[in-house]
C-alpha positions in Angstrom: 0.1 0.0 0.0 1.4 3.4 -0.9 0.0 6.0 1.6 1.0 9.5 1.4 1.4 11.1 4.9 0.2 14.6 5.2 1.4 16.9 8.0 -0.7 20.1 8.9 1.6 23.0 9.0 0.6 26.5 10.5 1.4 29.1 8.0 -0.2 32.0 9.7 -3.3 33.5 10.8 -6.6 34.5 8.9 -6.1 38.1 9.3 -2.8 37.8 7.4 -4.8 37.1 4.3 -6.8 40.0 2.8 -10.5 39.1 1.9 -10.7 38.5 -1.9 -6.9 38.2 -1.9 -4.1 35.9 -1.3 -0.6 35.5 0.5 2.1 33.0 -0.8 4.2 30.5 1.1 7.2 28.5 -0.1 7.3 24.8 0.0 10.6 23.5 -1.5 10.8 25.1 -5.0 7.1 25.5 -5.2 5.0 28.7 -4.3 1.7 28.2 -2.7 -0.9 30.8 -2.9 -3.4 30.7 -0.1 -6.6 32.6 -1.0 -9.3 34.1 1.2 -12.9 34.6 -0.2 -15.3 37.5 0.8 -17.1 35.0 3.2 -13.6 33.8 4.9 -13.4 30.5 3.2 -9.6 29.6 2.5 -8.1 27.6 -0.3 -4.6 26.9 -1.3 -3.3 26.4 -5.0 0.1 26.2 -6.6 0.8 29.9 -7.6 1.0 29.0 -11.1 -1.9 29.1 -13.8 -2.0 26.2 -16.0 -2.2 28.3 -19.1 1.2 30.1 -19.0 2.3 29.9 -15.4 0.8 33.3 -14.5 0.9 34.2 -10.8 -2.5 33.4 -9.6 -1.8 35.2 -6.4 -2.0 38.3 -8.1 -5.4 37.5 -9.7 -9.1 38.5 -8.8 -10.7 36.3 -6.3 -14.4 36.0 -7.1 -17.3 33.4 -6.7 -14.9 30.5 -5.5 -12.6 31.1 -8.4 -9.4 33.2 -9.2 -8.9 35.0 -12.4 -5.3 34.9 -13.6 -3.9 38.4 -14.1 -2.1 37.4 -17.4 -4.8 36.0 -19.8 -8.1 35.9 -17.7 -8.2 32.3 -17.2 -10.7 31.4 -14.3 -9.5 28.7 -12.0 -11.6 27.0 -9.4 -10.0 27.7 -5.8 -11.4 24.4 -4.7 -10.2 21.9 -7.3 -7.7 24.0 -9.2 -9.4 23.1 -12.4 -9.8 25.7 -15.3 -13.3 26.8 -15.9 -15.4 27.3 -19.0 -13.7 26.4 -22.4 -10.2 26.4 -21.0 -8.5 23.1 -20.1 -5.9 22.3 -17.4 -5.5 22.4 -13.8 -3.0 23.6 -10.9 -2.3 21.6 -7.9 -4.8 22.3 -5.1 -3.9 21.7 -1.3 -6.0 21.0 1.7 -6.0 23.9 3.9 -8.1 24.6 7.1 -8.7 27.2 9.6 -8.6 26.5 13.5 -9.5 29.5 15.6 -7.5 32.2 13.8 -4.7 29.9 12.5 -4.5 28.9 9.0 -3.2 25.3 8.4 -1.8 23.7 5.2 -1.7 19.9 4.5 1.7 19.2 3.0 2.3 15.5 2.0 5.6 13.6 1.7 4.6 12.8 -1.8 4.6 16.3 -3.1 
């Protein structure tokens, strides 16, 4: 059996992430964008649009999605999947809020 072990890592507090915005954290060579919606839901995606690697953290957060600032691709914050006619995905990471702390699940297999 090939199980991937996940560790929950505290990456900051909810107030560090602006509503309808993002903050970035580094994980090895990868940058992960942690997004906060207008209703305080939190999501984490690799900070790389599947189209041309645009910085999703600099995009517009709306309706459970983020719009890439380079070419307006819309990416689901929940799944990392491109929406509409666009195809592709970026990696999505489990994230949760406990109290005011934001925790990100990072697996050994990543």
